[in-house]
C-alpha positions in Angstrom: 72.7 75.9 116.9 74.8 76.1 113.7 78.3 77.6 114.1 78.5 81.2 113.1 80.5 81.9 109.9 83.1 84.6 110.8 83.4 87.1 108.0 85.6 90.1 107.8 85.4 93.3 105.8 88.3 95.6 105.2 87.6 99.1 103.8 90.8 100.6 102.4 91.7 104.0 101.1 90.7 103.3 97.4 87.6 105.1 96.1 84.5 103.0 96.7 83.6 103.3 100.4 80.1 102.9 99.4 80.8 99.4 98.1 82.1 98.3 101.6 79.1 100.1 103.2 76.7 98.1 101.0 78.5 94.8 101.6 78.3 95.3 105.5 74.7 96.4 105.4 73.8 93.3 103.3 75.6 91.0 105.6 73.8 92.5 108.6 70.5 92.1 106.8 71.3 88.4 106.0 72.4 87.9 109.7 69.1 89.4 110.9 67.2 87.1 108.5 68.7 84.1 110.2 72.1 83.5 108.5 74.6 82.6 111.3 77.2 85.3 110.7 79.7 87.0 112.9 80.9 90.3 111.4 84.2 91.8 111.7 85.2 95.3 110.4 88.4 97.0 109.9 88.8 100.5 108.2 92.4 101.4 107.4 93.5 104.9 108.1 93.3 105.6 104.3 89.9 104.0 104.3 88.8 106.5 107.1 90.0 109.4 105.1 88.4 108.3 101.9 85.1 107.3 103.6 84.9 110.8 105.1 85.0 112.2 101.6 82.7 109.7 100.0 80.0 108.8 102.6 77.3 111.1 103.9 77.3 112.2 107.5 76.7 109.3 109.9 77.4 106.5 107.4 80.8 105.6 109.0 79.2 105.2 112.3 76.4 103.2 110.8 78.9 101.0 109.1 80.7 100.4 112.4 77.4 99.7 114.2 76.7 96.8 111.8 79.8 94.9 112.9 80.0 92.6 115.9 83.8 93.4 116.1 85.7 96.5 115.0 89.4 96.2 114.7 92.2 98.8 114.7 94.7 98.2 111.7 97.6 98.8 114.1 96.6 96.0 116.5 98.6 93.0 115.4 97.5 91.2 118.6 93.8 91.1 117.4 92.1 87.7 117.1 92.0 87.7 113.3 95.9 88.1 113.1 96.2 84.4 114.2 96.0 81.2 112.2 94.6 79.6 115.4 91.5 81.8 115.3 91.0 82.7 111.6 88.0 84.2 109.8 86.1 82.0 107.5 86.2 84.6 104.8 87.7 88.1 104.3 86.6 90.8 101.8 88.6 93.9 100.9 85.9 96.3 99.5 87.3 98.5 98.1 90.8 97.1 97.8 93.5 99.7 97.2 96.6 98.9 95.1 98.7 99.5 98.2 96.8 96.7 100.0 96.9 94.4 97.0 100.7 94.8 96.7 101.3 94.4 100.5 99.2 91.1 100.4 100.9 89.9 97.2 104.4 90.4 98.8 103.5 89.5 102.5 104.2 92.9 104.0 102.3 92.1 107.2 103.0 95.1 109.2 99.3 96.1 109.5 96.4 94.0 110.9 94.5 94.1 107.6 97.4 92.6 105.7 98.3 90.1 108.4 94.6 88.9 108.4 94.8 88.5 104.6 98.1 86.6 105.0 96.3 84.3 107.5 93.5 83.6 105.1 96.0 82.6 102.5 98.1 80.4 104.6 95.0 78.7 106.2 93.5 78.3 102.7 90.5 80.3 103.6 88.5 82.6 101.3 90.1 86.0 100.6 88.3 88.3 98.1 89.9 91.5 96.9 87.5 94.0 95.1 90.4 95.9 93.5 89.5 99.5 92.6 92.0 100.9 90.0 92.0 101.7 86.4 93.8 101.7 84.1 96.3 99.0 85.3 100.0 98.8 84.7 102.1 95.6 84.6 102.9 95.8 88.3 99.3 95.9 89.3 98.6 92.9 87.0 101.6 91.0 88.4 100.4 91.6 92.0 97.0 90.3 91.1 98.7 87.3 89.5 100.7 86.7 92.7 97.6 86.9 95.0 95.7 84.5 92.6 98.5 82.0 92.6 98.5 82.2 96.4 94.8 81.3 96.5 93.1 84.7 96.7 90.3 85.9 94.5 90.7 89.2 92.6 87.1 90.5 91.9 87.0 94.0 90.6 83.5 95.4 91.3 82.3 95.4 87.7 78.6 96.4 87.5 76.2 94.1 85.7 74.8 96.7 83.3 72.4 94.2 81.8 70.3 94.4 85.0 69.6 98.0 84.0 70.2 99.4 87.7 68.0 102.4 88.4 70.3 103.9 91.0 74.0 103.8 92.2 72.7 102.1 95.3 71.0 99.3 93.2 74.3 98.7 91.3 76.4 98.6 94.4 74.0 96.2 96.2 74.3 93.8 93.3 78.1 94.2 93.3 78.1 93.6 97.0 76.0 90.5 96.6 78.3 89.1 94.0 81.3 89.6 96.2 79.6 88.0 99.2 78.7 84.9 97.0 82.4 84.5 96.5 82.7 84.0 100.3 80.0 81.3 100.2 77.4 83.7 101.7 73.9 83.1 100.4 72.8 86.4 99.1 70.3 84.9 96.7 67.4 87.0 98.2 69.2 90.1 96.7 71.4 88.8 93.9 69.9 89.0 90.4 71.3 86.5 88.0 71.4 86.3 84.2 68.4 84.4 83.0 
């Protein structure tokens, strides 16, 4: 059997919990269709607060049930905190400016940031769906720093040319685009420009 690709999702306190929800639901569907994926989930304390405001009742539990492993952001002894047991890819969706800055400047006092730091030092895929606008120079410099370190800054910009008929359709496409950055085959869902 093919080795499972270990993929992590971090949901931070930025607005956009539905994006993280759609990314995890899509990964679970791809796993159920035969892609060998092992799914790790971490919701920061800010992510929990924002998700309670943005998601309908039961969605946080549904999100957690999709994961093979749920991690506590305060547990720096978790498997994903070690370079000897890294993930194959890690997605922050949504990614807050706080998390972006912590990653850019190696402030690894939380598991989410330590796991991101491991991805960078092990030269693995780290994708940050930064959710902020407008941006000031400090935000842009943090994005530059993460990019220079090997991370991918991928704000969830909708493909309006697809003429999405609902927010869910738009988010599903955004999630599929983000997953493709982690080398996950989402071609069954991803619509491309023709």
